[in-house]
C-alpha positions in Angstrom: 34.7 -86.1 -102.3 37.1 -84.3 -100.0 36.2 -83.5 -96.4 35.8 -79.8 -97.2 33.1 -80.6 -99.8 31.4 -82.9 -97.3 31.2 -80.1 -94.7 29.7 -77.8 -97.3 27.1 -80.3 -98.3 26.2 -81.1 -94.7 25.7 -77.5 -93.7 23.9 -76.8 -97.0 21.5 -79.6 -96.2 20.9 -78.6 -92.6 20.1 -75.0 -93.6 18.3 -75.3 -96.9 16.9 -78.9 -96.9 18.0 -79.6 -100.4 15.5 -82.2 -101.8 18.1 -84.0 -104.0 20.4 -84.9 -101.1 19.4 -87.9 -99.0 19.2 -87.3 -95.3 20.7 -90.7 -94.6 23.8 -89.8 -96.6 24.3 -86.5 -94.9 24.0 -87.8 -91.4 26.1 -90.8 -92.3 28.9 -88.4 -93.2 28.4 -86.4 -90.1 28.6 -89.5 -87.9 31.7 -90.6 -89.7 33.3 -87.2 -89.3 32.5 -87.1 -85.6 33.7 -90.6 -85.0 37.0 -90.0 -86.8 37.4 -86.7 -84.8 37.3 -84.7 -88.1 34.0 -82.9 -87.5 33.1 -80.9 -84.3 29.7 -79.8 -83.2 30.0 -76.0 -82.9 26.3 -75.3 -82.1 23.1 -77.1 -82.7 23.0 -78.2 -86.3 26.4 -76.7 -87.2 29.5 -78.7 -87.7 33.0 -77.5 -88.6 36.4 -79.2 -89.0 38.1 -79.8 -85.7 41.3 -78.2 -86.9 39.6 -74.8 -87.3 40.4 -72.9 -84.2 40.4 -69.4 -85.6 37.6 -67.6 -83.7 37.0 -65.2 -86.5 36.4 -67.9 -89.1 34.3 -69.9 -86.6 32.1 -66.8 -85.9 31.5 -66.1 -89.6 30.6 -69.7 -90.5 28.7 -70.9 -87.5 25.8 -68.5 -88.2 23.9 -67.3 -91.2 26.0 -64.8 -93.2 28.1 -64.0 -90.1 30.1 -60.8 -90.1 32.6 -59.8 -87.4 31.6 -56.4 -85.9 32.3 -53.8 -83.2 35.1 -54.6 -80.7 35.7 -58.0 -82.4 36.3 -56.1 -85.6 38.8 -53.8 -83.8 40.5 -56.9 -82.5 40.7 -58.4 -86.0 42.4 -55.2 -87.2 44.7 -55.3 -84.1 43.3 -52.0 -82.8 42.5 -53.0 -79.3 44.2 -53.2 -75.9 42.0 -55.9 -74.4 41.2 -59.3 -75.9 37.7 -60.3 -75.0 36.5 -63.9 -74.8 33.3 -62.8 -76.5 32.9 -62.4 -80.2 30.4 -59.9 -81.6 28.7 -61.3 -84.7 26.3 -59.6 -87.1 24.0 -62.0 -88.9 21.0 -61.9 -91.2 19.3 -64.2 -88.7 19.1 -63.8 -85.0 20.8 -66.6 -83.1 21.2 -67.7 -79.5 24.5 -67.0 -77.8 26.7 -70.1 -77.9 30.1 -71.2 -76.6 32.8 -73.1 -78.4 36.5 -73.7 -77.5 36.2 -71.3 -74.6 34.8 -68.4 -76.7 31.3 -66.9 -76.5 29.6 -65.9 -79.7 26.9 -63.2 -79.4 24.5 -61.8 -81.9 25.0 -58.0 -82.3 22.9 -56.6 -85.1 24.2 -53.8 -87.4 21.9 -51.3 -89.0 23.6 -51.9 -92.4 26.7 -53.3 -94.1 28.7 -51.0 -96.2 31.6 -52.6 -98.2 32.4 -55.4 -95.8 35.7 -57.2 -96.3 35.6 -60.8 -97.2 38.5 -63.2 -97.4 38.7 -67.0 -97.8 41.3 -69.0 -96.0 43.1 -72.1 -97.3 40.3 -74.4 -96.0 37.7 -72.6 -98.1 35.9 -71.0 -95.3 35.1 -67.3 -95.6 35.9 -64.6 -93.1 33.7 -61.5 -93.2 34.4 -58.3 -91.2 33.1 -54.8 -91.3 35.4 -52.4 -93.2 37.7 -50.3 -91.0 35.8 -47.2 -91.9 32.4 -48.7 -90.9 34.0 -50.3 -87.8 35.0 -46.9 -86.4 31.6 -45.4 -87.1 29.8 -48.4 -85.6 31.9 -48.2 -82.5 31.2 -44.4 -82.2 27.5 -45.2 -82.5 27.7 -47.8 -79.7 30.8 -47.1 -77.6 29.9 -49.8 -75.1 30.2 -52.4 -77.9 33.6 -50.8 -78.8 34.8 -51.9 -75.4 34.5 -48.4 -73.9 35.8 -45.0 -74.7 39.4 -46.0 -73.9 39.4 -48.8 -76.4 37.9 -46.5 -79.1 40.4 -43.8 -78.4 43.3 -46.3 -78.7 41.8 -47.6 -82.0 41.7 -44.1 -83.4 45.2 -43.4 -82.3 46.6 -46.5 -83.9 44.4 -46.8 -87.0 46.3 -46.7 -90.3 45.2 -43.4 -91.9 45.6 -44.8 -95.5 43.1 -47.5 -94.8 40.3 -45.0 -93.9 38.1 -43.7 -96.7 36.5 -40.3 -96.0 33.6 -41.0 -98.4 32.9 -44.3 -96.6 32.9 -42.5 -93.3 30.3 -40.0 -94.6 28.2 -42.7 -96.2 28.1 -44.7 -92.9 27.1 -41.6 -91.0 24.4 -40.8 -93.5 23.1 -44.4 -93.3 22.8 -44.1 -89.5 21.1 -40.8 -89.8 21.7 -40.0 -86.1 22.4 -36.4 -85.2 24.4 -37.1 -82.0 26.5 -39.6 -84.0 27.5 -36.7 -86.3 28.6 -34.8 -83.2 30.6 -37.7 -81.8 32.3 -38.5 -85.1 33.2 -34.9 -85.8 34.6 -34.4 -82.3 36.6 -37.6 -82.2 38.0 -37.4 -85.7 39.0 -33.8 -85.0 41.2 -35.0 -82.1 43.1 -37.3 -84.4 43.0 -35.4 -87.7 46.7 -34.9 -87.6 46.7 -38.6 -88.5 43.6 -38.9 -90.8 43.9 -35.6 -92.7 40.2 -35.5 -93.3 39.0 -32.6 -95.4 37.3 -29.4 -94.2 34.2 -30.6 -96.0 34.0 -33.6 -93.7 33.9 -31.5 -90.6 31.5 -29.0 -92.2 29.2 -31.9 -93.1 29.3 -33.2 -89.5 28.4 -29.8 -88.2 25.6 -29.2 -90.6 24.1 -32.6 -89.9 24.4 -32.6 -86.1 21.5 -30.3 -85.3 21.4 -27.9 -82.3 20.8 -30.3 -79.4 23.4 -30.9 -76.7 24.7 -34.5 -76.7 26.9 -36.7 -74.6 29.9 -38.6 -75.8 29.3 -41.4 -73.2 27.0 -41.9 -70.2 26.1 -38.4 -68.9 27.2 -39.3 -65.4 30.8 -39.5 -66.6 30.6 -36.3 -68.7 31.7 -33.3 -66.6 33.2 -31.1 -69.3 31.7 -29.4 -72.4 33.0 -28.9 -75.9 31.3 -25.8 -77.3 32.4 -26.4 -80.9 30.6 -29.7 -81.1 27.9 -29.0 -78.5 29.1 -32.2 -76.8 29.5 -33.2 -73.1 32.7 -35.1 -72.6 34.6 -36.7 -69.7 37.2 -34.4 -68.0 39.9 -37.1 -68.2 39.6 -37.5 -72.0 42.5 -35.1 -72.6 44.6 -36.9 -70.1 44.0 -40.1 -72.0 45.1 -38.4 -75.2 48.4 -37.5 -73.6 48.9 -41.1 -72.6 48.1 -42.3 -76.1 
């Protein structure tokens, strides 16, 4: 049995308590792996090969069904200006924040997953991340978890237009069912539509779904200007940021 199969069995045992696998055998393999500096304890009850130092792979495999999300997903797609030392991980099971190799891994729940991207590296460990379309909508929904409006604006300005699916954007907006999110999405995508080339239908759908209430792009204390088309309060310096971008 190769070491990769051993890790798989160890973690399968620890999470599902398979009756046909002897506990003594599993823990013997764990002890051998640790003694030989092959296995590392990532968090309580979770072991990974010591040679794995990719924080995205670690985040996905150290928790139950982990998926990279929010600013961490932007970082995965190289659409960020700041590199945080905290990874945002969605999981089907809540977990306590933990640290490993100088990185903090935090649970950040998503309302849904729509067509997440899954790849498997040479070691056989999966990497799961929200699709680029969902990532942008998630970050518009919670701009704080996007790293702030500056990070989100940068991501929109650098996002490859051919990797965005208009139908997926609309589906994600519908799944959120949040009127102010329709406003934010319509406004922000309109600023960059010279890149995305979204259809008139997309913006009509945003307007018909956003309701009549005035909303705020970010914290109301920083919104000192008003966009009448989207009934949205925005920061005065947003246009200045656009010029820089």
